Structure formats: C-alpha cells, structure tokens
MMTF fields as JSON, N, C-alpha, C and O atoms, coordinates in Angstrom:
{
  "mmtfVersion": "1.0.0",
  "mmtfProducer": "UNKNOWN",
  "numBonds": 451,
  "numAtoms": 452,
  "numGroups": 113,
  "numChains": 1,
  "numModels": 1,
  "chainsPerModel": [1],
  "groupsPerChain": [113],
  "chainIdList": ["A"],
  "bondAtomList": [4, 2, 8, 6, 12, 10, 16, 14, 20, 18, 24, 22, 28, 26, 32, 30, 36, 34, 40, 38, 44, 42, 48, 46, 52, 50, 56, 54, 60, 58, 64, 62, 68, 66, 72, 70, 76, 74, 80, 78, 84, 82, 88, 86, 92, 90, 96, 94, 100, 98, 104, 102, 108, 106, 112, 110, 116, 114, 120, 118, 124, 122, 128, 126, 132, 130, 136, 134, 140, 138, 144, 142, 148, 146, 152, 150, 156, 154, 160, 158, 164, 162, 168, 166, 172, 170, 176, 174, 180, 178, 184, 182, 188, 186, 192, 190, 196, 194, 200, 198, 204, 202, 208, 206, 212, 210, 216, 214, 220, 218, 224, 222, 228, 226, 232, 230, 236, 234, 240, 238, 244, 242, 248, 246, 252, 250, 256, 254, 260, 258, 264, 262, 268, 266, 272, 270, 276, 274, 280, 278, 284, 282, 288, 286, 292, 290, 296, 294, 300, 298, 304, 302, 308, 306, 312, 310, 316, 314, 320, 318, 324, 322, 328, 326, 332, 330, 336, 334, 340, 338, 344, 342, 348, 346, 352, 350, 356, 354, 360, 358, 364, 362, 368, 366, 372, 370, 376, 374, 380, 378, 384, 382, 388, 386, 392, 390, 396, 394, 400, 398, 404, 402, 408, 406, 412, 410, 416, 414, 420, 418, 424, 422, 428, 426, 432, 430, 436, 434, 440, 438, 444, 442, 448, 446],
  "bondOrderList": [1, 1, 1, 1, 1, 1, 1, 1, 1, 1, 1, 1, 1, 1, 1, 1, 1, 1, 1, 1, 1, 1, 1, 1, 1, 1, 1, 1, 1, 1, 1, 1, 1, 1, 1, 1, 1, 1, 1, 1, 1, 1, 1, 1, 1, 1, 1, 1, 1, 1, 1, 1, 1, 1, 1, 1, 1, 1, 1, 1, 1, 1, 1, 1, 1, 1, 1, 1, 1, 1, 1, 1, 1, 1, 1, 1, 1, 1, 1, 1, 1, 1, 1, 1, 1, 1, 1, 1, 1, 1, 1, 1, 1, 1, 1, 1, 1, 1, 1, 1, 1, 1, 1, 1, 1, 1, 1, 1, 1, 1, 1, 1],
  "groupList": [{"groupName": "MET", "atomNameList": ["N", "CA", "C", "O"], "elementList": ["N", "C", "C", "O"], "formalChargeList": [0, 0, 0, 0], "bondAtomList": [1, 0, 2, 1, 3, 2], "bondOrderList": [1, 1, 2], "singleLetterCode": "M", "chemCompType": "L-PEPTIDE LINKING"}, {"groupName": "SER", "atomNameList": ["N", "CA", "C", "O"], "elementList": ["N", "C", "C", "O"], "formalChargeList": [0, 0, 0, 0], "bondAtomList": [1, 0, 2, 1, 3, 2], "bondOrderList": [1, 1, 2], "singleLetterCode": "S", "chemCompType": "L-PEPTIDE LINKING"}, {"groupName": "ASN", "atomNameList": ["N", "CA", "C", "O"], "elementList": ["N", "C", "C", "O"], "formalChargeList": [0, 0, 0, 0], "bondAtomList": [1, 0, 2, 1, 3, 2], "bondOrderList": [1, 1, 2], "singleLetterCode": "N", "chemCompType": "L-PEPTIDE LINKING"}, {"groupName": "ASP", "atomNameList": ["N", "CA", "C", "O"], "elementList": ["N", "C", "C", "O"], "formalChargeList": [0, 0, 0, 0], "bondAtomList": [1, 0, 2, 1, 3, 2], "bondOrderList": [1, 1, 2], "singleLetterCode": "D", "chemCompType": "L-PEPTIDE LINKING"}, {"groupName": "GLU", "atomNameList": ["N", "CA", "C", "O"], "elementList": ["N", "C", "C", "O"], "formalChargeList": [0, 0, 0, 0], "bondAtomList": [1, 0, 2, 1, 3, 2], "bondOrderList": [1, 1, 2], "singleLetterCode": "E", "chemCompType": "L-PEPTIDE LINKING"}, {"groupName": "HIS", "atomNameList": ["N", "CA", "C", "O"], "elementList": ["N", "C", "C", "O"], "formalChargeList": [0, 0, 0, 0], "bondAtomList": [1, 0, 2, 1, 3, 2], "bondOrderList": [1, 1, 2], "singleLetterCode": "H", "chemCompType": "L-PEPTIDE LINKING"}, {"groupName": "GLY", "atomNameList": ["N", "CA", "C", "O"], "elementList": ["N", "C", "C", "O"], "formalChargeList": [0, 0, 0, 0], "bondAtomList": [1, 0, 2, 1, 3, 2], "bondOrderList": [1, 1, 2], "singleLetterCode": "G", "chemCompType": "PEPTIDE LINKING"}, {"groupName": "ARG", "atomNameList": ["N", "CA", "C", "O"], "elementList": ["N", "C", "C", "O"], "formalChargeList": [0, 0, 0, 0], "bondAtomList": [1, 0, 2, 1, 3, 2], "bondOrderList": [1, 1, 2], "singleLetterCode": "R", "chemCompType": "L-PEPTIDE LINKING"}, {"groupName": "THR", "atomNameList": ["N", "CA", "C", "O"], "elementList": ["N", "C", "C", "O"], "formalChargeList": [0, 0, 0, 0], "bondAtomList": [1, 0, 2, 1, 3, 2], "bondOrderList": [1, 1, 2], "singleLetterCode": "T", "chemCompType": "L-PEPTIDE LINKING"}, {"groupName": "ALA", "atomNameList": ["N", "CA", "C", "O"], "elementList": ["N", "C", "C", "O"], "formalChargeList": [0, 0, 0, 0], "bondAtomList": [1, 0, 2, 1, 3, 2], "bondOrderList": [1, 1, 2], "singleLetterCode": "A", "chemCompType": "L-PEPTIDE LINKING"}, {"groupName": "VAL", "atomNameList": ["N", "CA", "C", "O"], "elementList": ["N", "C", "C", "O"], "formalChargeList": [0, 0, 0, 0], "bondAtomList": [1, 0, 2, 1, 3, 2], "bondOrderList": [1, 1, 2], "singleLetterCode": "V", "chemCompType": "L-PEPTIDE LINKING"}, {"groupName": "PHE", "atomNameList": ["N", "CA", "C", "O"], "elementList": ["N", "C", "C", "O"], "formalChargeList": [0, 0, 0, 0], "bondAtomList": [1, 0, 2, 1, 3, 2], "bondOrderList": [1, 1, 2], "singleLetterCode": "F", "chemCompType": "L-PEPTIDE LINKING"}, {"groupName": "PRO", "atomNameList": ["N", "CA", "C", "O"], "elementList": ["N", "C", "C", "O"], "formalChargeList": [0, 0, 0, 0], "bondAtomList": [1, 0, 2, 1, 3, 2], "bondOrderList": [1, 1, 2], "singleLetterCode": "P", "chemCompType": "L-PEPTIDE LINKING"}, {"groupName": "LEU", "atomNameList": ["N", "CA", "C", "O"], "elementList": ["N", "C", "C", "O"], "formalChargeList": [0, 0, 0, 0], "bondAtomList": [1, 0, 2, 1, 3, 2], "bondOrderList": [1, 1, 2], "singleLetterCode": "L", "chemCompType": "L-PEPTIDE LINKING"}, {"groupName": "LYS", "atomNameList": ["N", "CA", "C", "O"], "elementList": ["N", "C", "C", "O"], "formalChargeList": [0, 0, 0, 0], "bondAtomList": [1, 0, 2, 1, 3, 2], "bondOrderList": [1, 1, 2], "singleLetterCode": "K", "chemCompType": "L-PEPTIDE LINKING"}, {"groupName": "TYR", "atomNameList": ["N", "CA", "C", "O"], "elementList": ["N", "C", "C", "O"], "formalChargeList": [0, 0, 0, 0], "bondAtomList": [1, 0, 2, 1, 3, 2], "bondOrderList": [1, 1, 2], "singleLetterCode": "Y", "chemCompType": "L-PEPTIDE LINKING"}, {"groupName": "GLN", "atomNameList": ["N", "CA", "C", "O"], "elementList": ["N", "C", "C", "O"], "formalChargeList": [0, 0, 0, 0], "bondAtomList": [1, 0, 2, 1, 3, 2], "bondOrderList": [1, 1, 2], "singleLetterCode": "Q", "chemCompType": "L-PEPTIDE LINKING"}, {"groupName": "CYS", "atomNameList": ["N", "CA", "C", "O"], "elementList": ["N", "C", "C", "O"], "formalChargeList": [0, 0, 0, 0], "bondAtomList": [1, 0, 2, 1, 3, 2], "bondOrderList": [1, 1, 2], "singleLetterCode": "C", "chemCompType": "L-PEPTIDE LINKING"}, {"groupName": "TRP", "atomNameList": ["N", "CA", "C", "O"], "elementList": ["N", "C", "C", "O"], "formalChargeList": [0, 0, 0, 0], "bondAtomList": [1, 0, 2, 1, 3, 2], "bondOrderList": [1, 1, 2], "singleLetterCode": "W", "chemCompType": "L-PEPTIDE LINKING"}],
  "groupTypeList": [0, 1, 2, 3, 3, 4, 3, 5, 6, 7, 8, 9, 6, 10, 8, 11, 6, 12, 13, 14, 7, 9, 13, 7, 4, 5, 7, 15, 12, 10, 1, 10, 6, 4, 13, 10, 4, 16, 15, 6, 6, 11, 4, 13, 4, 9, 6, 6, 4, 1, 4, 7, 13, 4, 8, 9, 13, 4, 7, 17, 3, 7, 8, 7, 11, 7, 4, 12, 7, 16, 10, 7, 3, 9, 10, 13, 3, 9, 13, 6, 4, 4, 8, 6, 6, 6, 8, 10, 8, 12, 6, 6, 4, 4, 4, 1, 3, 9, 6, 3, 6, 1, 3, 9, 10, 3, 6, 18, 1, 7, 13, 1, 8],
  "groupIdList": [1, 2, 3, 4, 5, 6, 7, 8, 9, 10, 11, 12, 13, 14, 15, 16, 17, 18, 19, 20, 21, 22, 23, 24, 25, 26, 27, 28, 29, 30, 31, 32, 33, 34, 35, 36, 37, 38, 39, 40, 41, 42, 43, 44, 45, 46, 47, 48, 49, 50, 51, 52, 53, 54, 55, 56, 57, 58, 59, 60, 61, 62, 63, 64, 65, 66, 67, 68, 69, 70, 71, 72, 73, 74, 75, 76, 77, 78, 79, 80, 81, 82, 83, 84, 85, 86, 87, 88, 89, 90, 91, 92, 93, 94, 95, 96, 97, 98, 99, 100, 101, 102, 103, 104, 105, 106, 107, 108, 109, 110, 111, 112, 113],
  "secStructList": [7, 7, 7, 2, 2, 2, 2, 2, 6, 3, 3, 6, 6, 3, 3, 7, 6, 6, 2, 2, 2, 2, 2, 2, 2, 1, 7, 1, 1, 3, 3, 2, 2, 2, 2, 2, 2, 2, 2, 6, 6, 7, 3, 3, 3, 3, 6, 6, 3, 3, 3, 3, 2, 2, 2, 2, 2, 2, 6, 7, 1, 7, 1, 3, 3, 1, 1, 2, 2, 2, 2, 2, 2, 2, 2, 2, 2, 2, 2, 2, 2, 2, 2, 6, 1, 6, 6, 7, 7, 4, 4, 4, 7, 6, 6, 6, 1, 1, 1, 1, 1, 2, 2, 2, 2, 2, 6, 7, 1, 7, 1, 7, 7],
  "xCoordList": [-39.108, -39.281, -38.441, -38.421, -37.766, -36.873, -37.62, -38.62, -37.133, -37.711, -36.888, -36.97, -36.084, -35.23, -36.03, -35.617, -37.177, -37.987, -38.496, -38.515, -38.907, -39.403, -38.268, -38.439, -37.104, -35.988, -35.466, -35.114, -35.415, -34.86, -35.92, -35.587, -37.193, -38.273, -38.145, -38.389, -37.764, -37.527, -38.748, -39.214, -39.259, -40.413, -40.182, -39.885, -40.318, -40.217, -39.007, -39.113, -37.851, -36.632, -36.437, -35.468, -37.341, -37.241, -37.031, -37.776, -36.022, -35.776, -36.407, -35.985, -37.416, -38.113, -37.439, -37.615, -36.672, -36.006, -37.008, -38.083, -36.671, -37.566, -38.882, -39.818, -38.957, -40.199, -41.339, -42.494, -41.02, -42.058, -42.824, -44.054, -42.112, -42.781, -43.537, -44.651, -42.942, -43.608, -44.932, -45.934, -44.944, -46.171, -47.209, -48.405, -46.759, -47.693, -48.31, -49.463, -47.565, -48.061, -48.862, -49.579, -48.74, -49.405, -50.919, -51.439, -51.614, -53.085, -53.633, -53.217, -54.566, -55.171, -56.643, -57.233, -57.266, -56.715, -55.745, -55.752, -54.919, -53.896, -53.746, -53.89, -53.458, -53.255, -51.786, -50.91, -51.542, -50.166, -49.406, -48.25, -50.044, -49.396, -48.957, -47.868, -49.813, -49.462, -48.266, -47.369, -48.261, -47.139, -45.837, -44.787, -45.915, -44.729, -44.22, -43.017, -45.143, -44.757, -44.056, -43.058, -44.583, -44.049, -42.888, -41.951, -42.938, -41.953, -41.214, -40.427, -41.448, -40.905, -39.408, -38.917, -38.662, -37.207, -36.649, -35.445, -37.488, -37.011, -36.472, -37.06, -35.355, -34.733, -35.193, -35.239, -35.531, -35.881, -34.749, -34.227, -34.361, -33.306, -33.94, -34.699, -33.621, -34.142, -33.124, -32.675, -32.77, -31.868, -30.533, -29.974, -30.018, -28.73, -28.786, -27.756, -29.951, -30.119, -31.055, -31.842, -30.961, -31.879, -32.735, -32.341, -33.906, -34.844, -35.647, -35.977, -35.959, -36.756, -38.225, -38.72, -38.903, -40.329, -41.085, -41.993, -40.72, -41.392, -41.367, -42.381, -40.218, -40.065, -40.922, -41.552, -40.941, -41.75, -43.239, -43.971, -43.69, -45.109, -45.53, -46.713, -44.586, -44.921, -45.424, -46.182, -45.012, -45.429, -46.68, -47.115, -47.244, -48.407, -49.697, -49.837, -50.634, -51.933, -52.91, -53.871, -52.683, -53.594, -53.388, -52.318, -54.436, -54.324, -54.498, -54.082, -55.118, -55.323, -55.074, -55.22, -54.693, -54.467, -55.265, -55.333, -55.875, -56.668, -55.864, -56.258, -54.734, -53.939, -52.504, -52.232, -51.588, -50.165, -49.858, -48.996, -50.556, -50.231, -50.509, -49.867, -51.459, -51.723, -50.537, -50.195, -49.92, -48.72, -47.607, -46.921, -47.433, -46.42, -46.611, -45.659, -47.839, -48.114, -47.821, -47.268, -48.187, -47.92, -46.423, -45.959, -45.67, -44.216, -43.609, -42.747, -44.041, -43.518, -43.824, -42.98, -45.024, -45.385, -44.466, -43.939, -44.276, -43.448, -42.006, -41.394, -41.461, -40.082, -39.948, -38.902, -41.005, -40.992, -40.884, -40.199, -41.569, -41.487, -40.071, -39.551, -39.459, -38.129, -37.057, -36.089, -37.234, -36.208, -36.525, -35.834, -37.554, -37.888, -38.949, -39.338, -39.418, -40.54, -40.223, -41.148, -38.959, -38.595, -39.225, -39.541, -39.428, -39.93, -41.332, -41.846, -41.952, -43.269, -44.271, -44.058, -45.37, -46.416, -47.281, -47.257, -48.049, -48.916, -49.806, -50.482, -49.8, -50.579, -49.843, -50.305, -48.685, -47.923, -48.716, -48.47, -49.672, -50.616, -50.201, -50.977, -49.014, -48.676, -48.707, -48.933, -48.492, -48.469, -49.742, -50.002, -50.538, -51.544, -52.977, -53.783, -53.332, -54.731, -55.029, -56.046, -54.175, -54.37, -55.504, -56.032, -55.887, -56.968, -56.559, -57.416, -55.256, -54.78, -54.046, -53.309, -54.237, -53.574, -52.14, -51.392, -51.73, -50.334, -49.873, -48.679, -50.778, -50.373, -49.836, -48.852, -50.476, -50.004, -48.649, -47.78, -48.461, -47.214, -46.083, -44.98, -46.329, -45.248, -45.094, -44.219, -45.919, -45.752, -46.265, -45.802, -47.199, -47.721, -49.116, -49.799, -49.549, -50.831, -50.621, -49.505, -51.685, -51.655, -51.31, -51.836, -50.436, -50.086, -51.048, -51.28, -51.62, -52.575, -53.869, -53.887, -54.943, -56.227, -56.771, -57.845],
  "yCoordList": [-99.281, -99.659, -100.898, -101.834, -100.909, -102.007, -103.113, -102.862, -104.338, -105.476, -105.87, -107.012, -104.936, -105.26, -105.801, -106.779, -105.185, -105.663, -107.073, -107.91, -107.341, -108.667, -109.684, -110.776, -109.324, -110.253, -110.597, -111.746, -109.616, -109.85, -110.108, -110.515, -109.88, -110.141, -109.324, -109.838, -108.049, -107.203, -106.317, -105.621, -106.347, -105.547, -105.003, -105.759, -103.683, -103.035, -103.507, -103.781, -103.598, -103.966, -105.453, -105.861, -106.273, -107.726, -108.313, -107.999, -109.162, -109.828, -111.214, -112.079, -111.415, -112.69, -113.637, -114.852, -113.097, -113.921, -114.715, -114.206, -115.979, -116.787, -117.147, -117.608, -116.941, -117.221, -116.333, -116.757, -115.104, -114.187, -114.786, -114.806, -115.266, -115.852, -117.115, -117.343, -117.936, -119.176, -118.855, -119.531, -117.837, -117.455, -116.905, -117.145, -116.171, -115.619, -116.723, -116.607, -117.782, -118.871, -119.911, -120.719, -119.891, -120.893, -120.764, -119.683, -121.866, -121.881, -121.467, -121.995, -120.523, -120.002, -120.344, -120.553, -120.411, -120.155, -121.259, -122.369, -120.913, -121.831, -121.634, -120.521, -122.712, -122.621, -122.342, -122.567, -121.856, -121.639, -122.958, -122.995, -124.032, -125.342, -125.778, -126.324, -125.534, -125.884, -125.066, -125.594, -123.77, -122.92, -123.368, -123.412, -123.697, -124.154, -125.458, -125.634, -126.369, -127.653, -127.479, -128.144, -126.582, -126.436, -125.453, -125.679, -124.354, -123.288, -122.913, -121.967, -123.624, -123.245, -123.063, -122.294, -123.741, -123.644, -122.452, -122.201, -121.709, -120.53, -119.501, -119.267, -118.893, -117.866, -116.481, -116.174, -115.654, -114.256, -113.416, -113.729, -112.36, -111.472, -110.159, -109.539, -109.745, -108.483, -107.862, -108.502, -106.642, -105.927, -106.621, -106.586, -107.249, -107.929, -109.301, -109.96, -109.726, -111.046, -111.879, -111.34, -113.203, -114.059, -114.864, -115.16, -115.201, -115.995, -116.869, -116.457, -118.06, -118.974, -118.542, -117.997, -118.797, -118.487, -119.175, -118.589, -120.407, -121.156, -120.399, -120.316, -119.855, -119.121, -117.858, -117.536, -117.142, -115.922, -116.253, -115.541, -117.326, -117.678, -118.205, -118.161, -118.698, -119.146, -117.98, -118.188, -116.759, -115.566, -114.921, -113.863, -115.55, -115.013, -115.391, -116.513, -114.449, -114.703, -115.401, -116.018, -115.314, -115.9, -117.403, -117.921, -118.095, -119.534, -119.85, -120.912, -118.922, -119.098, -117.771, -116.688, -117.906, -116.742, -116.909, -118.003, -115.809, -115.839, -115.395, -115.662, -114.717, -114.201, -113.93, -113.827, -113.814, -113.652, -112.442, -112.514, -111.329, -110.132, -110.332, -109.693, -111.212, -111.486, -112.226, -111.991, -113.114, -113.801, -112.783, -112.76, -111.939, -110.879, -110.027, -109.781, -109.579, -108.712, -109.412, -108.804, -110.679, -111.442, -111.578, -111.462, -111.823, -111.95, -110.608, -110.551, -109.536, -108.21, -107.848, -107.279, -108.173, -107.929, -108.716, -108.165, -109.986, -110.844, -110.364, -110.295, -110.036, -109.571, -108.167, -107.808, -107.369, -106.023, -106.057, -105.228, -107.027, -107.191, -107.563, -107.085, -108.417, -108.919, -107.854, -107.791, -106.997, -106.023, -104.629, -103.668, -104.509, -103.216, -102.461, -101.364, -103.021, -102.438, -101.18, -100.446, -100.884, -99.642, -99.421, -98.275, -100.437, -100.225, -100.764, -100.706, -101.277, -101.891, -101.172, -101.028, -100.72, -100.107, -101.203, -102.329, -100.916, -101.945, -102.537, -101.808, -103.859, -104.549, -104.707, -105.431, -104.029, -104.131, -103.67, -104.142, -102.75, -102.403, -101.2, -100.762, -100.644, -99.417, -99.548, -98.553, -100.721, -100.896, -101.52, -101.413, -102.162, -103.041, -102.547, -102.993, -101.672, -101.302, -99.89, -99.302, -99.364, -98.006, -97.912, -96.823, -99.021, -99.004, -98.404, -98.078, -98.256, -97.622, -98.592, -98.164, -99.894, -100.878, -101.133, -101.707, -100.727, -100.856, -102.302, -102.566, -103.25, -104.656, -105.086, -105.821, -104.633, -104.984, -104.331, -104.938, -103.117, -102.4, -103.055, -103.203, -103.447, -104.024, -105.524, -106.144, -106.118, -107.502, -108.535, -109.674, -108.207, -109.187, -109.672, -110.251, -109.451, -110.012, -111.469, -111.884, -112.218, -113.644, -113.852, -113.146, -114.809, -115.129, -116.105, -116.057, -117.002, -117.976, -117.884, -117.402, -118.344, -118.268, -119.635, -119.762],
  "zCoordList": [-197.249, -195.843, -195.554, -196.353, -194.447, -194.071, -193.351, -192.678, -193.494, -192.794, -191.585, -191.132, -191.042, -189.89, -188.723, -188.1, -188.407, -187.288, -187.556, -186.653, -188.791, -189.141, -189.075, -188.533, -189.631, -189.683, -188.3, -188.036, -187.423, -186.1, -185.045, -183.932, -185.366, -184.426, -183.16, -182.068, -183.282, -182.12, -181.868, -182.77, -180.64, -180.248, -178.851, -177.927, -178.691, -177.377, -176.574, -175.379, -177.246, -176.544, -176.326, -175.684, -176.849, -176.717, -178.109, -179.038, -178.251, -179.516, -179.477, -178.709, -180.309, -180.387, -181.373, -181.28, -182.313, -183.312, -184.127, -184.447, -184.478, -185.315, -184.623, -185.276, -183.315, -182.594, -183.08, -183.092, -183.48, -183.938, -185.117, -185.112, -186.11, -187.274, -186.88, -187.352, -186.02, -185.587, -184.892, -185.129, -184.045, -183.344, -184.314, -184.147, -185.322, -186.303, -187.158, -187.574, -187.423, -188.258, -187.477, -188.067, -186.158, -185.328, -185.444, -185.72, -185.233, -185.278, -183.908, -182.877, -183.915, -182.694, -182.673, -183.733, -181.488, -180.146, -179.718, -180.251, -178.744, -178.252, -176.748, -176.243, -176.044, -174.594, -174.293, -175.128, -173.099, -172.643, -172.691, -173.114, -172.263, -172.271, -173.658, -173.832, -174.645, -176.028, -176.511, -177.168, -176.179, -176.582, -175.917, -176.558, -174.633, -173.918, -174.524, -174.72, -174.818, -175.395, -176.739, -177.017, -177.57, -178.913, -179.009, -179.775, -178.237, -178.41, -177.127, -177.129, -176.051, -174.748, -174.699, -173.873, -175.553, -175.547, -176.296, -176.234, -177.004, -177.725, -176.741, -175.685, -177.099, -176.264, -176.691, -177.882, -175.723, -175.936, -175.369, -174.298, -176.063, -175.591, -175.144, -175.889, -173.921, -173.393, -172.451, -171.5, -172.713, -171.822, -171.623, -170.527, -172.664, -172.577, -171.917, -171.771, -171.526, -170.921, -171.786, -172.564, -171.642, -172.39, -171.422, -170.293, -171.907, -171.11, -172.051, -173.163, -171.613, -172.425, -172.413, -171.427, -173.521, -173.597, -172.478, -171.889, -172.181, -171.124, -169.799, -169.107, -169.454, -168.196, -168.186, -167.179, -169.316, -169.407, -169.275, -168.587, -169.928, -169.88, -168.508, -168.171, -167.717, -166.357, -165.511, -164.564, -165.84, -165.096, -165.688, -165.233, -166.683, -167.387, -166.66, -166.173, -166.589, -165.961, -166.903, -166.445, -168.186, -169.181, -169.273, -168.954, -169.717, -169.978, -171.458, -171.922, -172.208, -173.654, -174.368, -173.802, -175.632, -176.475, -177.758, -178.32, -178.22, -179.453, -180.672, -181.807, -180.44, -181.552, -181.102, -179.906, -182.067, -181.739, -180.865, -179.988, -181.096, -180.31, -178.823, -177.989, -178.471, -177.064, -176.436, -175.277, -177.203, -176.716, -176.548, -175.526, -177.561, -177.495, -176.244, -175.504, -176.009, -174.865, -173.541, -172.625, -173.439, -172.212, -171.975, -170.841, -173.036, -172.912, -172.527, -171.65, -173.164, -172.829, -171.387, -170.695, -170.929, -169.531, -168.601, -167.635, -168.888, -168.034, -168.015, -166.949, -169.162, -169.216, -168.658, -168.116, -168.788, -168.222, -166.713, -166.114, -166.086, -164.632, -164.231, -163.223, -165.025, -164.728, -164.931, -164.173, -165.978, -166.309, -165.783, -166.124, -164.963, -164.396, -165.165, -164.765, -166.245, -166.971, -167.738, -168.083, -168.028, -168.673, -170.029, -170.35, -170.843, -172.194, -172.406, -173.522, -171.383, -171.548, -170.657, -169.453, -171.266, -170.467, -169.869, -170.366, -168.814, -168.254, -169.338, -170.064, -169.441, -170.45, -171.768, -172.649, -171.921, -173.15, -174.362, -175.472, -174.169, -175.218, -176.044, -176.894, -175.835, -176.517, -178.028, -178.716, -178.562, -180.003, -180.543, -181.741, -179.72, -180.272, -180.231, -181.049, -179.347, -179.217, -179.712, -179.344, -180.516, -180.989, -182.009, -182.236, -182.622, -183.587, -184.922, -185.743, -185.15, -186.372, -187.288, -188.176, -187.082, -187.921, -187.54, -188.331, -186.357, -185.966, -185.855, -185.995, -185.607, -185.569, -186.917, -186.991, -187.986, -189.318, -189.574, -190.201, -189.104, -189.304, -188.518, -189.044, -187.282, -186.479, -186.703, -186.098, -187.554, -187.952, -187.0, -187.048, -186.131, -185.184, -185.541, -184.696, -186.761, -187.177, -187.582, -187.895, -187.572, -187.896, -189.363, -190.224, -189.662, -191.045, -191.671, -192.879, -190.863, -191.387, -190.6, -189.467, -191.203, -190.498, -190.215, -189.628]
}
C-alpha cells in the first residue's frame, strides 16, 4: 500500500500538505481561533488554486473541533463552496461517517491522545 495520500496530504481534491500531519498531532478539542493562530498561514491547494487555512476557516460555522476529521470536513465544505462543490458532498462526510474505519484508512485519525 502506498503512502502517497499521507505524504501529500491530499483529500477529496484538496492538498493539505504538512498541515494534515500537524492537525492529526494537535491536541483536541481546539477552537477555530487557536487553529488560525497556530496554522492559519498554511496553504491549501484545491482546483489549481491555493487558499490559506485562515481564509477557509473564516467561512466555517463551527467554533470548536473535537478531532482532526472535523477540521478536514469544515475545510472541504469551505473550499467546496468556493470551487463549486464538485468533489465535496454536503457536510464533507463521504469519507468519515461510513462507520467502516475509513478515517484510519484515509489517515485523518488523531495521532496523539
């Protein structure tokens, strides 16, 4: 099995890069403000364009996150609105709520507890 997704941090057409690992290692729960303060300058690539995490989280309805996949879903939702939503279903839940361990497979489970 290849680690391309882990190495490049690519999910649903969005490249998170090193931000993916940082979010997985971060201590949760965490507020949007804390994420912006610590990681807001990270660039996300989607549809040939880049956007800062801070900008994506400004469009987020949540104020706190309990786990990395919630941050991922909020970012996918925000970028989906911006790019026309072609690869993101409402809620960005296509990978995360299947109940089949897909978070572990796609690498968005928490690295530390």
